[in-house]
C-alpha positions as CSV (number, residue, x, y, z in Angstrom):
1,X,0.0,0.0,0.0
2,X,1.1,3.5,-0.7
3,X,1.7,6.2,1.9
4,X,-0.8,9.0,2.4
5,X,-0.6,12.5,3.7
6,X,0.3,12.3,7.4
7,X,0.5,8.5,7.2
8,X,3.8,6.8,6.2
9,X,4.2,3.1,5.5
10,X,7.3,1.4,7.0
11,X,8.2,-2.0,5.4
12,X,11.9,-2.4,5.8
13,X,13.3,-5.9,5.7
14,X,16.2,-5.0,8.0
15,X,14.0,-3.7,10.9
16,X,11.6,-5.6,13.2
17,X,8.8,-3.0,12.8
18,X,6.4,-3.1,9.9
19,X,3.4,-0.8,9.9
20,X,2.1,2.7,9.6
21,X,3.4,5.9,11.3
22,X,1.0,8.8,11.9
23,X,2.7,12.1,12.1
24,X,0.9,15.5,12.3
25,X,2.3,18.9,13.1
26,X,0.3,21.9,14.1
27,X,1.6,25.3,15.3
28,X,5.0,23.9,16.4
29,X,3.7,20.7,18.1
30,X,4.2,17.3,16.5
31,X,2.1,14.3,17.2
32,X,3.4,10.9,16.3
33,X,2.1,7.3,16.8
34,X,3.1,4.0,15.3
35,X,0.6,1.4,14.2
36,X,2.2,-2.1,13.9
37,X,0.8,-4.7,11.5
38,X,1.5,-7.3,14.2
39,X,-0.5,-5.6,16.9
40,X,-3.5,-4.7,14.7
41,X,-3.6,-8.0,12.7
42,X,-2.4,-6.9,9.3
43,X,-1.5,-4.1,7.0
44,X,-5.1,-3.0,6.2
45,X,-6.3,-3.2,9.8
46,X,-3.3,-1.1,11.0
47,X,-4.0,1.4,8.2
48,X,-7.7,1.6,9.3
49,X,-6.7,2.2,12.9
50,X,-4.2,4.9,11.9
51,X,-6.7,6.6,9.6
52,X,-9.3,6.6,12.3
53,X,-6.9,8.1,14.8
54,X,-5.8,10.7,12.3
55,X,-9.4,11.8,11.7
56,X,-10.1,12.1,15.4
57,X,-6.9,14.0,16.0
58,X,-7.6,16.5,13.1
59,X,-11.1,17.1,14.5
60,X,-9.7,17.8,17.9
61,X,-7.1,20.2,16.7
62,X,-9.5,22.1,14.4
63,X,-11.9,22.7,17.2
64,X,-9.3,23.7,19.7
65,X,-8.4,27.3,20.7
66,X,-5.0,28.7,20.5
67,X,-3.0,30.6,23.2
68,X,-0.6,33.1,21.7
69,X,-0.8,31.3,18.3
70,X,0.0,27.9,19.8
71,X,-2.0,25.0,21.0
72,X,-3.1,25.1,24.7
73,X,-1.6,22.6,27.1
74,X,-5.0,21.1,27.6
75,X,-5.4,20.4,23.9
76,X,-2.0,18.9,23.7
77,X,-2.7,16.6,26.6
78,X,-6.1,15.6,25.0
79,X,-4.4,14.8,21.7
80,X,-1.7,12.7,23.4
81,X,-4.3,10.8,25.4
82,X,-6.3,10.2,22.2
83,X,-3.2,8.8,20.5
84,X,-2.3,6.6,23.5
85,X,-5.8,5.1,23.5
86,X,-5.7,4.3,19.7
């Protein structure tokens, strides 16, 4: 499968990890989470989980308010909690 915006596919033969990496940056803050094929039961299921988490994260960040042009600490904590639960 091909990588998409904010979702990158990792399939290197020399590493133990194969799966998807979600990476999203907003106003100087970067959110990253890895979705392993092994944990989610295959490439497509890992992609589905990563895509769902990306959608939720984008919704959260769009609705959030900014303090001095940056995300508030509350928003950052909510986003990290969301990614941890995914």
